[in-house]
PLY file of the C-alpha trace (Angstrom):
ply
format ascii 1.0
element vertex 618
property float x
property float y
property float z
element edge 617
property int vertex1
property int vertex2
end_header
15.54 20.23 -120.81
17.24 16.92 -120.11
20.68 16.39 -121.56
22.33 13.20 -122.66
25.22 12.30 -120.31
28.64 12.34 -121.88
30.17 8.88 -121.93
32.95 8.05 -119.50
35.22 7.27 -122.44
34.73 10.73 -123.94
35.33 12.41 -120.59
38.45 10.35 -119.90
39.79 11.07 -123.39
39.24 14.82 -122.92
40.93 14.84 -119.52
43.84 12.68 -120.66
44.56 14.42 -123.97
44.15 17.90 -122.53
45.85 17.72 -119.15
47.31 14.38 -118.07
49.27 13.37 -121.15
51.70 16.24 -120.61
52.74 14.50 -117.35
53.12 11.07 -118.98
56.71 10.55 -117.77
55.83 11.19 -114.12
52.70 9.03 -114.43
54.77 6.10 -115.72
57.28 6.59 -112.87
54.46 6.64 -110.32
52.98 3.51 -111.90
56.34 1.74 -111.51
56.34 2.45 -107.79
52.70 1.34 -107.62
53.71 -1.98 -109.17
56.35 -2.40 -106.47
53.91 -1.51 -103.69
51.18 -3.76 -105.07
53.58 -6.69 -105.54
54.79 -6.50 -101.94
51.25 -7.14 -100.71
51.14 -10.43 -102.62
54.62 -11.33 -101.36
53.51 -10.81 -97.74
50.59 -13.22 -98.17
52.88 -15.75 -99.89
55.30 -15.64 -96.90
52.51 -16.79 -94.58
52.93 -20.41 -95.69
56.65 -20.83 -94.72
56.05 -18.79 -91.57
53.37 -21.22 -90.33
54.55 -24.52 -91.83
58.36 -24.17 -91.41
58.53 -22.12 -88.22
55.38 -22.49 -86.12
54.48 -26.09 -87.05
57.86 -27.67 -87.97
59.85 -25.62 -85.45
62.66 -24.79 -87.94
64.58 -22.06 -86.10
66.91 -21.60 -89.08
64.04 -20.34 -91.19
63.09 -17.84 -88.47
65.88 -15.42 -89.40
65.41 -15.32 -93.15
61.60 -15.17 -92.92
61.86 -12.25 -90.44
64.32 -10.40 -92.71
62.06 -11.05 -95.70
59.11 -9.44 -93.89
61.28 -6.42 -92.93
62.43 -5.95 -96.53
58.90 -6.32 -97.92
57.32 -3.81 -95.55
60.21 -1.33 -95.97
59.99 -1.59 -99.73
56.24 -1.13 -99.58
56.57 1.99 -97.39
59.23 3.62 -99.60
57.42 2.83 -102.86
54.08 3.98 -101.44
55.52 7.28 -100.19
57.20 8.11 -103.50
54.16 7.35 -105.62
51.91 9.42 -103.32
54.18 12.46 -103.72
54.31 12.00 -107.50
50.54 11.61 -107.76
49.95 14.68 -105.63
52.19 16.72 -107.91
50.51 15.36 -111.06
46.99 15.96 -109.78
47.74 19.46 -108.48
49.47 20.52 -111.70
46.67 19.07 -113.82
44.07 20.91 -111.73
46.05 24.16 -111.98
46.32 23.79 -115.77
42.60 23.08 -116.04
41.71 26.14 -113.93
44.03 28.39 -115.95
42.61 27.18 -119.25
39.02 27.53 -118.06
39.52 31.06 -116.79
41.38 32.10 -119.95
38.44 30.84 -122.00
35.68 32.21 -119.76
37.05 35.77 -119.74
36.95 35.73 -123.56
33.25 34.93 -123.65
30.81 37.69 -124.60
28.45 39.52 -122.28
25.48 37.35 -123.30
27.34 34.29 -122.02
28.10 35.93 -118.68
24.51 37.10 -118.33
23.33 33.49 -118.58
26.17 32.13 -116.41
26.28 34.09 -113.13
29.57 34.52 -111.21
28.63 32.02 -108.51
27.99 29.33 -111.12
31.36 29.91 -112.79
33.20 30.02 -109.44
31.66 26.67 -108.52
32.82 25.20 -111.82
36.37 26.54 -111.71
36.96 25.93 -108.01
34.80 23.18 -106.53
34.32 20.98 -109.60
38.02 21.02 -110.45
38.83 20.23 -106.80
36.42 17.28 -106.94
38.18 15.91 -110.01
41.58 16.55 -108.46
40.71 14.52 -105.37
39.16 11.67 -107.31
41.91 11.48 -109.89
44.54 10.50 -107.33
42.24 7.68 -106.21
41.60 6.57 -109.80
45.29 6.43 -110.72
46.14 4.67 -107.47
43.37 2.13 -108.05
44.42 1.57 -111.65
47.97 0.99 -110.51
48.60 -0.21 -107.00
45.23 -1.80 -106.21
44.85 -3.53 -109.55
48.38 -4.97 -109.33
47.84 -6.00 -105.73
44.56 -7.70 -106.62
46.11 -9.68 -109.49
49.11 -10.75 -107.40
46.98 -11.75 -104.42
44.59 -13.77 -106.57
47.64 -15.41 -108.14
48.85 -16.46 -104.67
45.37 -17.80 -103.86
45.20 -19.80 -107.10
48.68 -21.15 -106.44
47.47 -22.50 -103.08
44.25 -24.02 -104.46
42.30 -22.90 -107.52
39.13 -24.59 -106.25
39.19 -22.56 -103.03
39.62 -19.42 -105.16
36.64 -20.35 -107.36
34.47 -20.90 -104.29
35.67 -17.58 -102.83
34.72 -15.61 -105.94
31.47 -17.33 -106.90
29.48 -14.29 -105.66
31.20 -11.82 -108.01
28.81 -12.30 -110.98
25.85 -11.83 -108.65
27.07 -8.30 -107.79
27.63 -6.99 -111.32
24.06 -5.88 -112.08
23.43 -4.19 -108.68
26.81 -2.43 -108.86
26.07 -1.11 -112.37
22.68 0.19 -111.20
24.29 1.84 -108.16
26.87 3.54 -110.40
24.17 5.13 -112.55
22.35 6.29 -109.43
25.53 7.85 -108.00
26.23 9.78 -111.21
22.67 11.09 -111.38
22.66 12.31 -107.77
26.21 13.68 -108.01
25.15 15.67 -111.07
22.21 17.12 -109.13
24.52 17.98 -106.25
26.92 19.83 -108.62
24.04 21.94 -109.99
22.73 22.70 -106.50
26.25 23.58 -105.39
26.47 26.11 -108.23
23.13 27.60 -107.09
24.52 27.95 -103.57
27.58 29.78 -104.86
25.35 32.11 -106.85
23.21 32.83 -103.79
26.29 33.59 -101.68
27.66 35.87 -104.38
24.36 37.79 -104.50
24.11 38.03 -100.71
27.62 39.32 -100.09
27.50 41.76 -103.02
24.13 43.05 -101.85
24.83 43.12 -98.13
23.98 46.84 -97.75
20.47 46.71 -99.33
19.85 43.45 -97.44
20.52 45.23 -94.15
18.58 48.36 -95.11
15.51 46.30 -96.04
15.71 43.96 -93.01
16.24 40.95 -95.26
18.79 39.11 -93.12
16.35 36.42 -91.98
14.74 36.14 -95.41
18.08 35.61 -97.14
19.31 33.21 -94.45
16.14 31.11 -94.74
16.30 31.19 -98.54
19.91 30.01 -98.46
18.97 27.36 -95.90
16.33 25.89 -98.23
18.87 25.62 -101.02
21.36 24.07 -98.61
18.79 21.45 -97.57
18.37 20.40 -101.20
22.13 20.20 -101.66
22.53 18.05 -98.53
19.80 15.67 -99.68
21.47 15.21 -103.06
24.88 14.60 -101.46
23.42 12.08 -98.99
21.63 10.21 -101.78
24.88 10.05 -103.76
26.65 8.66 -100.68
23.92 6.01 -100.37
24.83 4.75 -103.83
28.54 4.78 -103.00
27.96 2.92 -99.74
25.78 0.38 -101.57
28.64 -0.52 -103.90
31.05 -0.97 -101.00
28.46 -2.97 -99.07
27.88 -5.35 -101.97
31.60 -6.16 -101.99
31.50 -6.97 -98.28
28.45 -9.23 -98.73
30.26 -11.01 -101.54
33.35 -11.41 -99.31
31.24 -12.88 -96.51
29.67 -15.43 -98.83
33.08 -16.38 -100.20
34.71 -16.85 -96.81
31.78 -18.95 -95.65
32.13 -21.19 -98.68
35.92 -21.57 -98.25
35.63 -22.41 -94.55
32.97 -25.03 -95.25
34.84 -26.52 -98.20
38.50 -25.99 -97.25
38.13 -26.54 -93.51
37.27 -30.20 -94.01
40.43 -30.67 -96.16
42.62 -29.21 -93.41
41.01 -31.42 -90.77
41.59 -34.42 -93.00
45.26 -33.44 -93.43
44.96 -32.84 -97.18
46.05 -29.20 -96.76
48.45 -27.63 -94.24
47.69 -24.81 -91.85
50.33 -22.70 -93.62
48.59 -23.16 -96.96
45.27 -22.12 -95.44
46.83 -19.06 -93.75
48.56 -18.04 -96.99
45.28 -18.41 -98.88
43.25 -16.70 -96.15
45.70 -13.80 -95.97
45.79 -13.39 -99.75
42.02 -13.36 -100.05
41.61 -11.16 -96.97
44.07 -8.65 -98.37
42.52 -8.93 -101.85
39.17 -7.65 -100.68
40.66 -4.32 -99.61
41.86 -3.39 -103.13
38.69 -4.97 -104.52
36.59 -2.73 -102.29
38.67 0.33 -103.23
38.33 -0.51 -106.91
34.57 -0.73 -106.47
34.59 2.61 -104.64
36.67 4.07 -107.46
33.85 3.30 -109.86
31.51 5.30 -107.63
34.08 8.06 -107.20
34.50 8.22 -110.95
30.76 8.78 -111.36
31.05 11.80 -109.02
34.02 13.08 -111.00
32.23 12.42 -114.29
29.32 14.63 -113.17
31.77 17.48 -112.53
33.74 16.76 -115.70
30.58 16.99 -117.82
29.98 20.56 -116.72
33.60 21.55 -117.09
33.71 20.12 -120.60
30.53 22.03 -121.48
32.20 25.28 -120.42
35.46 24.41 -122.18
33.56 23.55 -125.38
31.25 26.60 -125.30
31.98 28.54 -128.51
33.57 31.98 -128.21
31.39 34.10 -130.46
33.35 37.36 -130.50
36.77 36.70 -132.01
39.41 38.75 -133.77
39.29 38.39 -137.58
41.76 36.01 -139.16
43.37 38.85 -141.13
42.76 42.06 -139.13
43.22 45.52 -140.57
45.62 47.99 -138.95
44.16 50.29 -136.33
43.39 53.86 -137.50
46.00 56.48 -136.65
45.40 59.85 -135.04
42.04 60.99 -133.73
39.32 58.86 -135.35
35.68 59.67 -135.77
33.15 57.10 -134.56
30.02 56.16 -136.50
27.05 53.81 -136.42
24.99 53.41 -139.59
21.57 51.75 -139.69
22.46 49.52 -136.75
19.93 46.97 -135.53
20.50 44.96 -132.36
18.27 42.47 -130.55
18.73 40.83 -127.18
16.68 37.70 -127.64
13.19 38.85 -128.57
13.75 42.42 -127.35
14.76 44.94 -130.02
17.23 47.38 -128.48
18.43 49.41 -131.49
16.22 50.08 -134.51
18.26 51.33 -137.48
20.37 53.64 -135.32
22.70 56.07 -137.10
24.98 58.61 -135.44
28.45 60.07 -135.82
30.89 61.39 -133.22
33.36 63.69 -134.96
37.07 63.31 -134.33
38.42 65.43 -131.49
34.97 66.61 -130.39
32.61 65.74 -127.54
29.34 64.03 -128.41
26.75 63.45 -125.69
24.04 60.78 -125.72
20.85 61.54 -123.77
17.52 59.81 -123.44
15.39 57.75 -121.12
16.68 54.53 -119.57
16.45 51.73 -122.10
16.93 54.07 -125.07
20.10 52.16 -126.06
22.83 54.58 -124.96
25.03 52.05 -123.15
24.47 49.59 -126.00
26.24 52.05 -128.29
29.34 51.78 -126.07
29.10 47.98 -126.09
28.97 47.99 -129.89
31.96 50.29 -130.25
34.13 48.10 -128.03
32.71 44.86 -129.49
31.26 43.52 -126.29
28.39 42.65 -128.61
27.91 42.55 -132.39
24.84 43.96 -134.19
22.48 41.91 -136.30
22.61 44.53 -139.07
24.34 47.79 -139.89
27.91 49.09 -139.65
29.96 50.25 -136.66
33.19 52.04 -137.58
36.11 53.77 -135.91
38.12 55.95 -138.25
36.22 54.49 -141.24
37.36 50.96 -140.27
34.67 48.46 -139.24
35.20 47.36 -135.65
34.80 43.74 -136.79
37.84 44.15 -139.09
40.16 45.07 -136.20
41.74 42.65 -133.77
40.06 42.87 -130.38
43.34 44.01 -128.81
43.82 46.85 -131.31
40.16 47.87 -131.13
39.94 48.07 -127.36
43.33 49.75 -127.29
41.63 52.74 -128.94
39.20 53.29 -126.04
39.32 54.40 -122.45
36.10 53.92 -120.50
35.09 55.70 -117.31
31.71 54.62 -115.92
29.72 55.17 -112.75
30.82 51.70 -111.62
34.51 52.36 -110.91
36.02 48.88 -111.00
39.02 48.51 -108.71
40.79 45.30 -107.74
41.84 44.21 -104.27
45.41 45.35 -104.93
47.49 48.40 -104.16
46.54 51.79 -105.53
49.65 51.70 -107.72
48.70 48.34 -109.27
45.14 49.53 -109.89
46.50 52.40 -111.97
49.34 50.59 -113.74
47.41 47.32 -114.32
50.59 45.32 -114.80
52.50 47.85 -116.92
56.18 48.17 -116.12
57.08 50.81 -118.72
55.72 53.82 -116.81
58.22 56.24 -115.32
57.66 57.92 -111.96
57.38 61.27 -113.76
54.57 60.01 -116.02
52.83 58.41 -113.08
52.99 61.64 -111.06
51.64 63.59 -114.03
48.49 61.46 -114.31
48.04 61.44 -110.52
48.07 65.23 -110.49
45.81 65.57 -113.55
43.26 63.11 -112.10
43.41 64.80 -108.65
44.55 61.54 -107.06
47.43 63.46 -105.50
44.87 65.45 -103.51
44.11 62.48 -101.23
47.26 60.40 -101.68
49.03 61.84 -98.63
46.10 60.82 -96.41
46.49 57.12 -97.26
48.58 55.06 -94.80
50.98 53.69 -97.40
50.47 56.15 -100.24
50.44 54.44 -103.63
51.14 51.11 -101.94
47.91 51.22 -99.92
45.56 48.29 -100.52
42.24 49.62 -101.80
40.19 46.63 -100.55
37.66 44.47 -102.41
36.21 46.54 -105.29
37.98 49.59 -103.87
35.94 49.58 -100.64
38.73 51.37 -98.73
38.22 54.47 -100.91
35.28 56.82 -101.28
33.22 56.95 -104.47
34.93 60.14 -105.64
38.37 58.72 -104.90
37.60 55.55 -106.87
36.46 57.61 -109.83
39.69 59.63 -109.76
41.74 56.43 -109.74
39.87 55.18 -112.81
40.46 58.53 -114.53
44.19 58.29 -113.74
44.16 54.82 -115.27
42.47 56.20 -118.40
44.96 59.09 -118.61
47.82 56.62 -118.46
46.30 54.59 -121.30
46.28 57.77 -123.42
43.84 56.40 -125.99
42.35 58.52 -128.81
38.71 57.76 -127.92
37.12 58.33 -124.52
33.79 56.83 -123.39
32.16 58.38 -120.31
29.14 56.52 -118.94
27.47 58.46 -116.12
30.92 59.02 -114.62
29.71 61.50 -111.97
26.10 60.42 -111.39
26.74 58.73 -108.02
28.86 61.51 -106.49
28.06 64.34 -104.13
28.40 67.92 -105.36
31.91 68.48 -104.01
33.27 65.17 -105.36
31.49 65.75 -108.66
33.23 69.09 -109.09
36.68 67.55 -108.56
35.96 64.54 -110.77
34.45 66.75 -113.49
37.66 68.80 -113.48
39.67 65.59 -113.94
37.34 64.50 -116.74
37.85 67.82 -118.51
41.59 67.13 -118.39
41.03 63.62 -119.69
38.73 64.52 -122.60
40.95 67.25 -123.99
42.23 66.37 -127.46
40.21 63.16 -127.71
37.12 61.92 -129.51
34.73 61.79 -126.57
31.30 60.21 -126.18
29.36 60.96 -123.03
26.28 59.32 -121.57
24.67 61.65 -119.06
21.35 62.05 -117.31
22.45 65.29 -115.65
22.05 67.64 -118.56
24.07 70.34 -116.79
27.23 68.28 -117.39
26.83 68.29 -121.19
25.81 71.89 -121.90
29.15 72.53 -123.60
29.22 69.35 -125.68
29.89 69.92 -129.37
26.87 67.78 -130.23
24.05 66.27 -128.21
22.31 63.19 -129.63
18.82 62.51 -128.28
17.82 58.82 -128.31
14.47 57.17 -127.77
13.61 53.48 -128.13
16.81 52.62 -129.94
16.67 55.47 -132.47
18.08 58.98 -132.84
15.16 61.39 -132.65
17.09 64.67 -132.54
20.62 66.07 -132.41
22.36 69.41 -132.22
23.94 71.77 -129.72
22.39 72.59 -126.37
20.99 75.88 -127.65
19.67 74.38 -130.89
17.83 71.59 -129.07
16.26 73.99 -126.59
15.11 76.24 -129.41
13.48 73.33 -131.27
11.66 71.98 -128.21
10.97 68.25 -128.08
12.32 65.59 -125.73
15.54 67.40 -124.81
13.78 70.65 -124.00
11.20 68.81 -121.88
13.92 66.93 -120.01
15.79 70.19 -119.44
12.70 71.94 -118.10
11.97 68.98 -115.82
15.46 69.06 -114.32
15.87 72.82 -113.82
12.45 74.33 -113.23
11.75 75.77 -109.78
8.05 76.40 -109.38
7.09 78.62 -112.32
10.58 79.91 -112.98
12.94 77.90 -115.10
16.50 78.15 -113.79
19.61 76.84 -115.50
22.71 75.60 -113.61
24.37 79.02 -113.93
21.44 80.73 -112.18
19.97 82.51 -115.23
16.72 81.98 -117.10
17.24 79.12 -119.50
13.82 78.99 -121.13
10.71 81.08 -121.01
8.15 79.62 -118.58
5.62 77.48 -120.34
2.20 79.04 -120.85
-0.95 77.36 -119.53
-1.75 76.32 -123.07
1.42 74.31 -123.48
1.94 73.34 -119.86
-0.25 70.24 -119.99
0.98 66.77 -119.11
3.61 65.27 -121.42
2.51 62.86 -124.11
2.22 59.17 -123.28
5.51 58.10 -124.83
7.34 60.99 -123.14
5.72 60.24 -119.80
6.90 56.63 -120.06
10.41 57.82 -120.92
10.49 60.22 -117.98
9.24 57.50 -115.68
12.04 55.19 -116.81
14.57 57.97 -116.43
13.55 59.31 -113.03
11.66 56.37 -111.53
0 1
1 2
2 3
3 4
4 5
5 6
6 7
7 8
8 9
9 10
10 11
11 12
12 13
13 14
14 15
15 16
16 17
17 18
18 19
19 20
20 21
21 22
22 23
23 24
24 25
25 26
26 27
27 28
28 29
29 30
30 31
31 32
32 33
33 34
34 35
35 36
36 37
37 38
38 39
39 40
40 41
41 42
42 43
43 44
44 45
45 46
46 47
47 48
48 49
49 50
50 51
51 52
52 53
53 54
54 55
55 56
56 57
57 58
58 59
59 60
60 61
61 62
62 63
63 64
64 65
65 66
66 67
67 68
68 69
69 70
70 71
71 72
72 73
73 74
74 75
75 76
76 77
77 78
78 79
79 80
80 81
81 82
82 83
83 84
84 85
85 86
86 87
87 88
88 89
89 90
90 91
91 92
92 93
93 94
94 95
95 96
96 97
97 98
98 99
99 100
100 101
101 102
102 103
103 104
104 105
105 106
106 107
107 108
108 109
109 110
110 111
111 112
112 113
113 114
114 115
115 116
116 117
117 118
118 119
119 120
120 121
121 122
122 123
123 124
124 125
125 126
126 127
127 128
128 129
129 130
130 131
131 132
132 133
133 134
134 135
135 136
136 137
137 138
138 139
139 140
140 141
141 142
142 143
143 144
144 145
145 146
146 147
147 148
148 149
149 150
150 151
151 152
152 153
153 154
154 155
155 156
156 157
157 158
158 159
159 160
160 161
161 162
162 163
163 164
164 165
165 166
166 167
167 168
168 169
169 170
170 171
171 172
172 173
173 174
174 175
175 176
176 177
177 178
178 179
179 180
180 181
181 182
182 183
183 184
184 185
185 186
186 187
187 188
188 189
189 190
190 191
191 192
192 193
193 194
194 195
195 196
196 197
197 198
198 199
199 200
200 201
201 202
202 203
203 204
204 205
205 206
206 207
207 208
208 209
209 210
210 211
211 212
212 213
213 214
214 215
215 216
216 217
217 218
218 219
219 220
220 221
221 222
222 223
223 224
224 225
225 226
226 227
227 228
228 229
229 230
230 231
231 232
232 233
233 234
234 235
235 236
236 237
237 238
238 239
239 240
240 241
241 242
242 243
243 244
244 245
245 246
246 247
247 248
248 249
249 250
250 251
251 252
252 253
253 254
254 255
255 256
256 257
257 258
258 259
259 260
260 261
261 262
262 263
263 264
264 265
265 266
266 267
267 268
268 269
269 270
270 271
271 272
272 273
273 274
274 275
275 276
276 277
277 278
278 279
279 280
280 281
281 282
282 283
283 284
284 285
285 286
286 287
287 288
288 289
289 290
290 291
291 292
292 293
293 294
294 295
295 296
296 297
297 298
298 299
299 300
300 301
301 302
302 303
303 304
304 305
305 306
306 307
307 308
308 309
309 310
310 311
311 312
312 313
313 314
314 315
315 316
316 317
317 318
318 319
319 320
320 321
321 322
322 323
323 324
324 325
325 326
326 327
327 328
328 329
329 330
330 331
331 332
332 333
333 334
334 335
335 336
336 337
337 338
338 339
339 340
340 341
341 342
342 343
343 344
344 345
345 346
346 347
347 348
348 349
349 350
350 351
351 352
352 353
353 354
354 355
355 356
356 357
357 358
358 359
359 360
360 361
361 362
362 363
363 364
364 365
365 366
366 367
367 368
368 369
369 370
370 371
371 372
372 373
373 374
374 375
375 376
376 377
377 378
378 379
379 380
380 381
381 382
382 383
383 384
384 385
385 386
386 387
387 388
388 389
389 390
390 391
391 392
392 393
393 394
394 395
395 396
396 397
397 398
398 399
399 400
400 401
401 402
402 403
403 404
404 405
405 406
406 407
407 408
408 409
409 410
410 411
411 412
412 413
413 414
414 415
415 416
416 417
417 418
418 419
419 420
420 421
421 422
422 423
423 424
424 425
425 426
426 427
427 428
428 429
429 430
430 431
431 432
432 433
433 434
434 435
435 436
436 437
437 438
438 439
439 440
440 441
441 442
442 443
443 444
444 445
445 446
446 447
447 448
448 449
449 450
450 451
451 452
452 453
453 454
454 455
455 456
456 457
457 458
458 459
459 460
460 461
461 462
462 463
463 464
464 465
465 466
466 467
467 468
468 469
469 470
470 471
471 472
472 473
473 474
474 475
475 476
476 477
477 478
478 479
479 480
480 481
481 482
482 483
483 484
484 485
485 486
486 487
487 488
488 489
489 490
490 491
491 492
492 493
493 494
494 495
495 496
496 497
497 498
498 499
499 500
500 501
501 502
502 503
503 504
504 505
505 506
506 507
507 508
508 509
509 510
510 511
511 512
512 513
513 514
514 515
515 516
516 517
517 518
518 519
519 520
520 521
521 522
522 523
523 524
524 525
525 526
526 527
527 528
528 529
529 530
530 531
531 532
532 533
533 534
534 535
535 536
536 537
537 538
538 539
539 540
540 541
541 542
542 543
543 544
544 545
545 546
546 547
547 548
548 549
549 550
550 551
551 552
552 553
553 554
554 555
555 556
556 557
557 558
558 559
559 560
560 561
561 562
562 563
563 564
564 565
565 566
566 567
567 568
568 569
569 570
570 571
571 572
572 573
573 574
574 575
575 576
576 577
577 578
578 579
579 580
580 581
581 582
582 583
583 584
584 585
585 586
586 587
587 588
588 589
589 590
590 591
591 592
592 593
593 594
594 595
595 596
596 597
597 598
598 599
599 600
600 601
601 602
602 603
603 604
604 605
605 606
606 607
607 608
608 609
609 610
610 611
611 612
612 613
613 614
614 615
615 616
616 617
């Protein structure tokens, strides 16, 4: 779908009102120094006339001293003014870019999961990093051109007109001829720069996928495939960048062609006047210097127009992200969070992801202070229940409550402050072990920290780390084993001390020894809390107070382990499938769990069950 480009005026207004206006004082100061620098260029060209006419032609040695001093003062003033304004502009551009990045990140992390599913990490990194850098680099050029170069151009043209307005008219007669080609080149540059920005985001996404999936890439011998795939994307990016540079070079080249035509006309017209003695050599040199110097700022101003088109392409995408609505917000007048141990309930909840219906009138309750387990095939909607409780997503219909308060009536901070989540994907940051547990809190005593380290069995491996709690855990906790990462996450959850605990396959990726240690820590964590557990290993939920069986977004059965086995159905079939050994059914404790199925009832599972088992066990 093609989109209508945002006008340059709208983009400039957004950038100015949001980020540059706060530095208005420094911008005005920088502009003052630009005026000084630009004016000195005109003064230098003006001094050419007395230098040639009074000194070189007339031989006035008295003028030699003051003309020399004047040049020294002009160039010194230009150097000082130019240095100061460059420092000021660098500070302004860097601070504006930093503010823009902070605001973008603060907004992006508040977006819902649907937004992040449609905007991959590489895309967002490209926007926040590369696109902001592009604007940052261009903005210094734009401000400089608007200040120094524009002033210099006006002053230099004033000097040229002062020498002879007819020569100036001849010099600039080619300007109107360049307007239409320059405008066409500007549109071309913006189009190609926009394509390059999109391709750059694709490259970032590819790199993110490659580096995150480096192990399966190696195991499947995909190094060459991924390198070639990335190379094809890179070729497209290079082509777009080169085409954009063609447009930029065209604009600069048109200025040079116009300058050549102008100089030719002045030499043909003005040269005869000098030969005839109607104009002095000094006047010609002053004019020639002014016009020669004027084409540099004129060329830079033309290049600025092309540079702005590149920046505008990046700004469009940044503005789209900044304007993207945040759909999950705290209510304007939130209710207070429930006190004590709350129960958790979903009533007639319906949820769709696009055209796919995930939950179909789901109703379940997790009683306060008890453990409720959710089981079922992959895609049954178990993880979606957790997302609804923590408001990572809102349902299309039905009610989701914590302690009889609708989750939508609580502020997001209060709601998520009720939950601790431990999942199979133990998220750790590339910080120290201490920081990964504290997560910025500074109100935790050493005694409380030691208590959670012992309860989560982190103390068991702490002495083996080179710097103890101050050991860096590496990107995503890569310096720790899977079991160690899980124990760190459990320690983090213990420190949060929330009334509701959500466990999502917390031990599914661990070996037997690590699972035993982590399960012990989880038992410590779940004590005295309202706990919901998602588990495929049914042995880990035998002692749950209630087991809820889900299928295709609905609750199809619930009860205790023994009740569900006695009734038969999905749970009993899943249990048999996991713990049967030949003809003898064995439970995790080593005793007969169910009577072996007779030939009459030992046929293949029904079609819907077979599909569920296939999803669950591949």
